[in-house]
C-alpha positions, 0 to 999 in steps of 0.5 A: 527577433521580428515583431508582428508589426515588422512582419506585416510590413515585410516584402516577401520573396514572391512579391519581387518581379520574376521571383522563383523558388530558390534552389536547394543550395540556398536552403543550407546554413539556415539560422533563426534569422533566415529560416522564415524566408527559407520556409516561405520561399519553399512554398513555391507556386501553389495551385491555390493562390488563397492557400499560398496567402494563408500559409505564408502568413501562418508560417510568418506569424508562427515563426515570429511567435516561436522567436518572441517567446523563445519556445523551448523544446519541452514547451513545443512537445507539451503543445503537440501533446495538447493538440493531440489530446484535443483531436482525440476528444472529438467524436460525432457528438462533440468537437473539441477543436471548435470548443478550443477555438471558442474559448480562445476567442477565435470563433467570435473574431472570425464570426465578426469578420465574416458577418459584418452587418448593417445597422438594425440587422440581427447580429451573429454569434458563435455556432458552438460545438453542439449543433446537430443536423436533422432536427424535426420541423414542427408546427407553430406553438410546438413544444421543443422539450421532450422531458420533464423539468424546467420552467415553462417558457414561450418564445415568440417574435417576428422575422423581418427583412430591412425596414421591418418587412415581414418574411413569411416561411422563414425557417428557425433552427433552434437548440438549447441545453436542458435544465441540468445544463447539458445538451442532449448529445452530452446526456444519455438520459435525455430523449434524442433531439430533446430541446431541438427543433425547426419551425417556420414563420406565418404570413405575418412573419411571426413565430412561436414555440414552447420550451423551458427557460434556458439556464447558465451552464459550464462548457465541458471542462473534462477535456483539453479546452477546459483544462486550459481554462483552469490553468489560465484562471478562467471560469468555464461558464456561459450565460443562459441562452438559446441558439438560433439559425434563422434563414429565408430564401433571398436573405443571408442566414444568421447564426446567433444566440438570445441571452437572458437579461440579468444573467451573472455571466453576461460580461464574462462569457467563457466563449466571448459570444454576448452582444448587447442587442442579443440580450432579451428580457424574460417576463415571469407569469404567476397566475394559473388563468394566464397559464391555461390560456397559453397552454402551459402550467404556472409559473411560466415565462415569456420572451419576445425577440425579433430577428432582422435579416439582410437581403442577399447581395 
């Protein structure tokens, strides 16, 4: 058995000077000890060097995993059936493979590797499986909610570059669940593109929109990813949040989420997406006079959050 640390130190056949794909005769009499080298050698000269690098590492780690747990044929078949079911659950409104990646922590790990930020910049978080292209661009102060229900909420803040320089015309692509905990793609009773919208910052870099206060909700547990959580003794809940993709010419876009301070699931998010600097405080307002002035009904909530983008290059 070869542990992962040893695998990382292994000198692969193609690392040697003058390495060539081994002959078919060398592929005979394979055992559990030399099988990995044979498969890696069989990759040969891939046309894409990055593809070759990824596949060599994938094969090596996958074979190490099979050896380490001594995977049985029944378990292998169960895994094949599980992945088949994940694919069958996908459609144009739901991506079960992304959901599986989320609950296994792969999405947030990949996000962290690919979105390292300097101090002060807004941190990223997972996109999630329910993002939709094509949301309407709305005027400042527009209401994203197209249905009744929920506690009115006004979200505002600034989009800046490094050092607090305001970014005019930055685009915020926003989406969230309804008060019943469902995205509109999950719920045929909701209007199309409910609680989704795009808006731009003004010359001072400020933005504002009306919505409903986000709620805690479970990720879909009617598919393979949800059943896996149950089998592992994990809950399926996400803390209340609003999704954002914030972008502007000359700056690196950020895909992130703003979470609700005090939510009971901040420290046990089913998809590991919470970061301390992404938690915001919602202020509850009770008076009718304040509500009339802000164009909502009482009681209502306000939350102020600033985004700082990183300049390209």
